[in-house]
C-alpha beads as a LAMMPS data file, in Angstrom:
LAMMPS data file: protein, C-alpha beads

196 atoms
195 bonds

1 atom types
1 bond types

-500.0 500.0 xlo xhi
-500.0 500.0 ylo yhi
-500.0 500.0 zlo zhi

Masses

1 110.0

Atoms # bond

1 1 1 -293.645 12.801 297.351
2 1 1 -290.665 12.705 295.036
3 1 1 -289.753 9.305 293.659
4 1 1 -286.561 8.311 291.960
5 1 1 -285.781 5.495 289.550
6 1 1 -282.900 3.121 290.194
7 1 1 -281.193 3.410 286.817
8 1 1 -277.442 3.479 287.382
9 1 1 -274.497 2.429 285.262
10 1 1 -272.178 1.597 288.163
11 1 1 -272.773 -2.180 287.935
12 1 1 -273.661 -4.005 284.729
13 1 1 -274.774 -7.594 284.156
14 1 1 -271.906 -9.964 284.769
15 1 1 -270.064 -7.582 287.116
16 1 1 -268.889 -8.936 290.454
17 1 1 -270.726 -7.900 293.591
18 1 1 -268.693 -5.384 295.606
19 1 1 -267.643 -6.940 298.894
20 1 1 -269.067 -5.824 302.213
21 1 1 -268.813 -6.594 305.910
22 1 1 -271.545 -4.821 307.836
23 1 1 -273.311 -5.032 311.203
24 1 1 -276.654 -6.787 311.112
25 1 1 -279.815 -6.027 313.033
26 1 1 -279.540 -9.570 314.426
27 1 1 -276.391 -8.610 316.372
28 1 1 -273.979 -10.406 314.026
29 1 1 -271.622 -9.034 311.396
30 1 1 -272.332 -10.266 307.880
31 1 1 -269.967 -10.371 304.904
32 1 1 -270.679 -11.069 301.253
33 1 1 -268.731 -14.325 301.601
34 1 1 -271.189 -15.551 304.268
35 1 1 -273.716 -16.256 301.519
36 1 1 -271.466 -18.312 299.212
37 1 1 -273.474 -21.460 299.996
38 1 1 -276.463 -19.991 298.133
39 1 1 -276.991 -20.141 294.393
40 1 1 -278.403 -16.616 294.317
41 1 1 -278.161 -13.418 296.322
42 1 1 -280.643 -10.541 296.324
43 1 1 -279.103 -7.366 297.753
44 1 1 -281.728 -4.671 298.304
45 1 1 -280.859 -1.163 299.405
46 1 1 -283.809 -0.211 301.554
47 1 1 -284.724 1.576 304.765
48 1 1 -287.319 1.800 307.531
49 1 1 -289.200 5.010 306.716
50 1 1 -289.724 5.234 302.943
51 1 1 -293.288 4.294 301.887
52 1 1 -291.947 2.561 298.757
53 1 1 -289.534 0.464 300.835
54 1 1 -292.154 -0.366 303.472
55 1 1 -294.544 -1.515 300.742
56 1 1 -292.031 -4.173 299.624
57 1 1 -291.168 -5.670 303.047
58 1 1 -293.775 -8.421 302.682
59 1 1 -292.484 -9.388 299.228
60 1 1 -288.881 -9.508 300.456
61 1 1 -289.931 -11.636 303.435
62 1 1 -291.798 -13.912 301.032
63 1 1 -288.786 -14.282 298.734
64 1 1 -286.552 -15.094 301.714
65 1 1 -289.000 -17.773 302.890
66 1 1 -289.785 -19.301 299.490
67 1 1 -286.311 -19.973 298.107
68 1 1 -283.749 -21.905 300.155
69 1 1 -281.055 -21.253 297.540
70 1 1 -281.616 -17.473 297.612
71 1 1 -280.218 -15.162 300.284
72 1 1 -282.174 -11.915 300.716
73 1 1 -280.007 -9.177 302.209
74 1 1 -281.421 -5.750 302.999
75 1 1 -278.950 -2.883 303.405
76 1 1 -279.946 0.434 304.969
77 1 1 -277.545 3.227 303.992
78 1 1 -279.670 6.235 304.935
79 1 1 -278.348 8.981 307.203
80 1 1 -279.991 8.363 310.617
81 1 1 -279.031 11.825 311.850
82 1 1 -281.394 13.394 309.321
83 1 1 -283.843 10.445 309.286
84 1 1 -284.025 9.021 312.840
85 1 1 -286.510 6.317 311.799
86 1 1 -283.680 4.780 309.751
87 1 1 -281.487 4.261 312.816
88 1 1 -279.814 0.955 313.613
89 1 1 -281.921 0.703 316.782
90 1 1 -285.086 0.922 314.705
91 1 1 -283.748 -1.746 312.338
92 1 1 -283.196 -4.026 315.342
93 1 1 -286.737 -3.382 316.583
94 1 1 -288.234 -4.366 313.215
95 1 1 -286.212 -7.589 313.123
96 1 1 -286.937 -8.471 316.760
97 1 1 -290.677 -7.946 316.195
98 1 1 -290.555 -10.219 313.137
99 1 1 -291.695 -7.507 310.719
100 1 1 -288.488 -7.961 308.727
101 1 1 -287.483 -11.557 308.091
102 1 1 -284.728 -11.227 305.491
103 1 1 -281.680 -13.471 305.744
104 1 1 -279.862 -10.346 306.959
105 1 1 -280.703 -6.675 307.461
106 1 1 -277.469 -4.660 307.488
107 1 1 -276.482 -1.094 308.327
108 1 1 -274.169 0.713 305.905
109 1 1 -273.269 3.607 308.205
110 1 1 -270.367 4.827 306.046
111 1 1 -272.553 4.600 302.899
112 1 1 -269.552 3.149 301.048
113 1 1 -271.351 -0.061 300.108
114 1 1 -274.346 1.786 298.644
115 1 1 -271.986 3.927 296.563
116 1 1 -270.026 0.868 295.382
117 1 1 -273.234 -0.766 294.131
118 1 1 -274.570 2.424 292.550
119 1 1 -277.682 2.418 294.734
120 1 1 -280.037 5.297 294.014
121 1 1 -283.351 4.672 295.749
122 1 1 -285.141 2.628 298.393
123 1 1 -285.815 -0.091 297.485
124 1 1 -283.060 -0.744 294.928
125 1 1 -282.686 -4.514 294.255
126 1 1 -279.633 -6.251 292.761
127 1 1 -279.905 -9.975 291.956
128 1 1 -276.654 -11.952 291.734
129 1 1 -275.837 -15.448 290.466
130 1 1 -273.269 -17.517 292.345
131 1 1 -270.658 -18.309 289.709
132 1 1 -268.221 -20.704 291.367
133 1 1 -268.118 -18.725 294.605
134 1 1 -268.227 -15.294 292.953
135 1 1 -271.490 -13.389 292.875
136 1 1 -272.105 -11.807 289.473
137 1 1 -274.929 -9.409 288.686
138 1 1 -277.774 -11.128 286.845
139 1 1 -280.459 -8.448 287.123
140 1 1 -280.831 -4.933 288.563
141 1 1 -284.420 -3.794 288.736
142 1 1 -287.741 -3.657 290.497
143 1 1 -289.354 -6.368 292.616
144 1 1 -292.775 -6.215 290.968
145 1 1 -294.943 -4.139 288.661
146 1 1 -296.637 -1.996 291.342
147 1 1 -295.201 1.487 290.748
148 1 1 -296.592 3.153 293.880
149 1 1 -296.757 2.100 297.544
150 1 1 -300.548 1.726 297.581
151 1 1 -300.729 -0.227 294.307
152 1 1 -301.257 -3.987 294.285
153 1 1 -298.788 -5.808 292.020
154 1 1 -300.122 -8.048 289.283
155 1 1 -296.749 -9.666 288.584
156 1 1 -294.009 -10.805 290.956
157 1 1 -291.221 -9.989 288.532
158 1 1 -288.241 -10.592 290.835
159 1 1 -289.621 -13.970 291.910
160 1 1 -289.768 -14.966 288.226
161 1 1 -286.159 -13.799 287.727
162 1 1 -285.045 -15.781 290.796
163 1 1 -286.687 -18.909 289.407
164 1 1 -285.025 -18.396 286.023
165 1 1 -281.658 -18.040 287.729
166 1 1 -282.167 -21.045 290.043
167 1 1 -283.182 -23.129 287.002
168 1 1 -279.706 -22.403 285.630
169 1 1 -280.878 -20.097 282.864
170 1 1 -279.741 -16.586 281.961
171 1 1 -282.085 -13.702 282.743
172 1 1 -282.679 -12.020 279.394
173 1 1 -285.527 -9.705 280.428
174 1 1 -284.949 -5.989 280.058
175 1 1 -284.135 -4.334 283.354
176 1 1 -287.027 -2.268 284.709
177 1 1 -285.848 0.319 287.240
178 1 1 -287.163 0.236 290.764
179 1 1 -288.923 3.321 292.072
180 1 1 -288.568 4.769 295.540
181 1 1 -287.305 7.535 297.762
182 1 1 -283.751 8.690 297.167
183 1 1 -280.886 7.338 299.259
184 1 1 -280.376 9.890 302.038
185 1 1 -276.681 10.660 301.642
186 1 1 -274.745 12.385 304.385
187 1 1 -273.507 15.818 303.381
188 1 1 -270.382 15.387 301.254
189 1 1 -270.975 11.637 300.748
190 1 1 -272.889 11.930 297.480
191 1 1 -271.170 9.594 294.982
192 1 1 -269.992 10.673 291.547
193 1 1 -273.015 9.151 289.814
194 1 1 -275.429 11.109 292.004
195 1 1 -277.147 13.977 290.228
196 1 1 -280.580 13.966 291.848

Bonds

1 1 1 2
2 1 2 3
3 1 3 4
4 1 4 5
5 1 5 6
6 1 6 7
7 1 7 8
8 1 8 9
9 1 9 10
10 1 10 11
11 1 11 12
12 1 12 13
13 1 13 14
14 1 14 15
15 1 15 16
16 1 16 17
17 1 17 18
18 1 18 19
19 1 19 20
20 1 20 21
21 1 21 22
22 1 22 23
23 1 23 24
24 1 24 25
25 1 25 26
26 1 26 27
27 1 27 28
28 1 28 29
29 1 29 30
30 1 30 31
31 1 31 32
32 1 32 33
33 1 33 34
34 1 34 35
35 1 35 36
36 1 36 37
37 1 37 38
38 1 38 39
39 1 39 40
40 1 40 41
41 1 41 42
42 1 42 43
43 1 43 44
44 1 44 45
45 1 45 46
46 1 46 47
47 1 47 48
48 1 48 49
49 1 49 50
50 1 50 51
51 1 51 52
52 1 52 53
53 1 53 54
54 1 54 55
55 1 55 56
56 1 56 57
57 1 57 58
58 1 58 59
59 1 59 60
60 1 60 61
61 1 61 62
62 1 62 63
63 1 63 64
64 1 64 65
65 1 65 66
66 1 66 67
67 1 67 68
68 1 68 69
69 1 69 70
70 1 70 71
71 1 71 72
72 1 72 73
73 1 73 74
74 1 74 75
75 1 75 76
76 1 76 77
77 1 77 78
78 1 78 79
79 1 79 80
80 1 80 81
81 1 81 82
82 1 82 83
83 1 83 84
84 1 84 85
85 1 85 86
86 1 86 87
87 1 87 88
88 1 88 89
89 1 89 90
90 1 90 91
91 1 91 92
92 1 92 93
93 1 93 94
94 1 94 95
95 1 95 96
96 1 96 97
97 1 97 98
98 1 98 99
99 1 99 100
100 1 100 101
101 1 101 102
102 1 102 103
103 1 103 104
104 1 104 105
105 1 105 106
106 1 106 107
107 1 107 108
108 1 108 109
109 1 109 110
110 1 110 111
111 1 111 112
112 1 112 113
113 1 113 114
114 1 114 115
115 1 115 116
116 1 116 117
117 1 117 118
118 1 118 119
119 1 119 120
120 1 120 121
121 1 121 122
122 1 122 123
123 1 123 124
124 1 124 125
125 1 125 126
126 1 126 127
127 1 127 128
128 1 128 129
129 1 129 130
130 1 130 131
131 1 131 132
132 1 132 133
133 1 133 134
134 1 134 135
135 1 135 136
136 1 136 137
137 1 137 138
138 1 138 139
139 1 139 140
140 1 140 141
141 1 141 142
142 1 142 143
143 1 143 144
144 1 144 145
145 1 145 146
146 1 146 147
147 1 147 148
148 1 148 149
149 1 149 150
150 1 150 151
151 1 151 152
152 1 152 153
153 1 153 154
154 1 154 155
155 1 155 156
156 1 156 157
157 1 157 158
158 1 158 159
159 1 159 160
160 1 160 161
161 1 161 162
162 1 162 163
163 1 163 164
164 1 164 165
165 1 165 166
166 1 166 167
167 1 167 168
168 1 168 169
169 1 169 170
170 1 170 171
171 1 171 172
172 1 172 173
173 1 173 174
174 1 174 175
175 1 175 176
176 1 176 177
177 1 177 178
178 1 178 179
179 1 179 180
180 1 180 181
181 1 181 182
182 1 182 183
183 1 183 184
184 1 184 185
185 1 185 186
186 1 186 187
187 1 187 188
188 1 188 189
189 1 189 190
190 1 190 191
191 1 191 192
192 1 192 193
193 1 193 194
194 1 194 195
195 1 195 196
């Protein structure tokens, strides 16, 4: 299995979150502005089939449940024509069954949102601070220190970053790239930063 790191220079710390308005697996449409009542926003580019992404579902559910002031938003940008398990129908099944309990699980069919964020792999997490109604990137990196799907993490790194942010402090930790399967771009949709 080929894995890819999430290093990308599209968004840097302090940059504003690109806007989005995408259909959710819950039947509603969700926009970035819908989460302005939260102090923090964790946007994770993920999918249904990748072993790396599946291994982090429990941690994302846990983060969504633990922190009232954090919104956890999963975005699936993979091409469902080539990867049928990443279809919107399958996303809805996972939410209806309660396997995925994020604040929202969204489908980026055009792949424009993934490209705007500089997403490279699944999962690829971006943590934003709410700065007076504008979400600004505070940290782009992995959820924990387990590098492979079957590994047990010894440190919940993203949870620690969320707590730092919710305490009103700056995250000064070095960004550690996430590891996962590559975003499955539709033919001709590969963004400029894509060289995998």
